N, C-alpha and C positions, 0 to 999 in steps of 0.2 A: 152590388151597389159599387158601381164605378162614377165617380167624381167627374171621370174624360166624356161620359155620354149624360151630360147636365144637359137639359135644355129651361129650365127653371131653378132660380131662387127664390126659397119662403126665408122671410124675418119673420122673428117674434120685432115686439114695437118697444118697449121700455126696458130701457140694459143691454139691449141690439142696438136701435136703429135712431132713438133717441138718450140722452140722460133727461129723465124728467124728476129727477130726485127732487129736486129746487121746490117746484112746485105743486108736487105731491107733499112732500115734507109742510111746507104753506098752510096746504087743507086741510092735515092732519094736525097742526098747530093751533090754526083759527079754530076746528071746532072742541081742542082743551080749553081753547079760550073761550069760548061758547059757556061748557062749562067749570068754567074757574081754576080751574087746573094749571099746571105750570106747561110747558111748554118743550117739546122731547130734542134731546140732541140730533141733528138730524145726517150725522154717522150712524145711528141706532135704527134710526129710519130705512136709512140709505141701502141699509143689507141685506132689507127684504121686502123691498120693493118690485125685487122680478116675483114674488112669490103673491102681489096682490095688496089691495084693499084691507082684506081680512085681513091675513098678518101685519099690515102695520097697525092697525088697531090692535090687535094684539099683543104688540109693543107699547102703543100708548097707555094702553086700560089694560097694564096685564091686569089688575082684580075684579073688574069686570066678567059675569059670568059669559057664554058665546052667545048667547040668547041679548042680553042687554045688549053687547058690542054689534052685533048685526043692526039692532032697533038704532044704532047712532052711523049705522052703514051710509043710509041716502041723504042723514046731511052732510058727512064726510066728502061725496061722491059731488052734492053742489056747492061746498066749496070751492072742492078742483074745476069744476067744468067752470066758475066764475072768474079762473086766469088759468086757464090749461096749459098756454103756453107762454106768461109770463116772462121765465125764465128756462125752461127748454128748447135743449140745439142738438142739432145731429152730433153724434160722437166724430172725432175726429176722422177723415178719409172715408167717411159715408158717403159723402157726396159725389165722389171720385168712385165709388165701388159702386154706385147707383150707376153713375154717367158710364162708366166703362161697361157694364153689363146688358144698359139699355143699346150701348156700341154695337156690339158684339150679336144681338139680336136677338139676346137668350130674354127668358119674360123674368117678372120678380114677384112678388108680392106679401101681403103680411098675414099670419097665424097668428092674435095676440089672446090673451084672457081677459082683457080689457073691453069695458061691452064697448059693441061697436059704436054707438053712439059717439061715444067722448074718444074713441081712435080715430074719426072722419075727424072730429074738430079740431083734433089736433092735429091730423096731417095736413087739412085745410091752413092751416093759422103755421106750417109750416112750407104750404106750397107742394103739396106733394099728391094730394089727393089726386089731382086730375093725373098724371104720373102713375099711378099706382092700379094696375089693373083687376088685382083680386083681394080683399077686404074681408077677415074673418075675428069677428069678435069674438067674444068670450059667452055673449051672448046671442049669437048668430044662428046658435045650433043648440040641443038641448042638452051635448053634452062637449068638452072641452079639454083640455090639453092638459094630463097627459095621456089622453084618449086620442088616437089616432084621426075617427072623425072629419076633424076642424081641418087636419092634415089634407086628406078622400078632396075633402067639400072645393078645398082650393085647386087640388090638383083636378078636377071635373073642370073648374068653373074655367081653367086655363087652354083646356082640351090635352092636357098632358099625362103621359100613366106615372106614378106617384114613384117610379123606378127609373126616371129621369130627370126627377126632382132634386132639390139638396133643400134640406132645413137649418137656422142659423138661427142659434138662441143661448141665452145664458145661466140658465136656470138648467136644474134637472131633468123637469118634467119635460123641458122643449126635447133634448137627447132623446128621452125614452118613448118620448111620443113619433117621435121619426124612426124610431126603430121600429116600433110597433107596425108605422104606416108601411116601412119597407122601401124607404130611402135614408140616404144618409147624411147623420145628424154632426153638427161644427158647433164647437163651443165659442163661445162669444169671453173672449177670459177677460173683455176689458167692462165686461157690463158689472151686476151688481151680484156680491156673495155673501154670508155668511163666514164668520169663524170655523161654522161647523162645514162648510161645506169641501168638498174634496172634489172636484172636474176631474179630475187627472184617473178616476175612475168610473166614470161617467161612461155609458158604452157610446161611444162618440168615433165619429170615422175623420174626424182634426180637430183640432184647437189651436186657435189666433192670437195671441197676445193680443194684436191692434184690426181694426178692420179692414189696412190696406191690407196684410197678408194674406187676405182670401182672394184676394188677386195671384196671388203665389202657389195656388191649392192645386194647378193643370186644369181648371173648369174650363173650358171652348171660348177660344176665343179672346180672354180675358190677359194674355202673357203672365208674363213676370215682375214682379215691383222690384226695383233696384233703387237704395238710395244715393242721391247725390253724393259723389268725394269717396 
């Protein structure tokens, strides 16, 4: 698996392309208000954003059993859908990375565990949907990350073999999915992690501190990034 042979870059969404924690946190706390409970500090929730809504509800409602939290998931998602991009923004450098990928005639796409409908709504609000050739959500298929099937599905949609794609994500399951799919996995260290995560131990091909570092990995046509001065 060589980065030099890359023809497509696939991305996770939350914590990789888009800083979504503020809107997700607001939705959790709206749910807690519905239940006459105190809000949860945003920092506690941000640590588990990349692990999904169920993980966020686990932090917010630790006294409830799994079934009770599952029953509240649709209400949380409804709150989130109402204000899906009120405060969500692209991470610094992401816009330039996508522009450089497109200029280099590389393909790109998104593979996320976020429900596809919500992912589409978010990308539409950020003016990215029309530019994204393939979007695979957590409910697009019967399997989701860390299973490799969503990555293979994206590769098939792009018409590019998995060995010529790379996957960028901020969670361990992103790296595990990439490895299982037969493509290099790149860790987005700028994303969401808990204190228990150890990204240095994940089986990744590269780790980037910031989005612009992706342009410094030797991907075809992207060149190197040099800070001014």
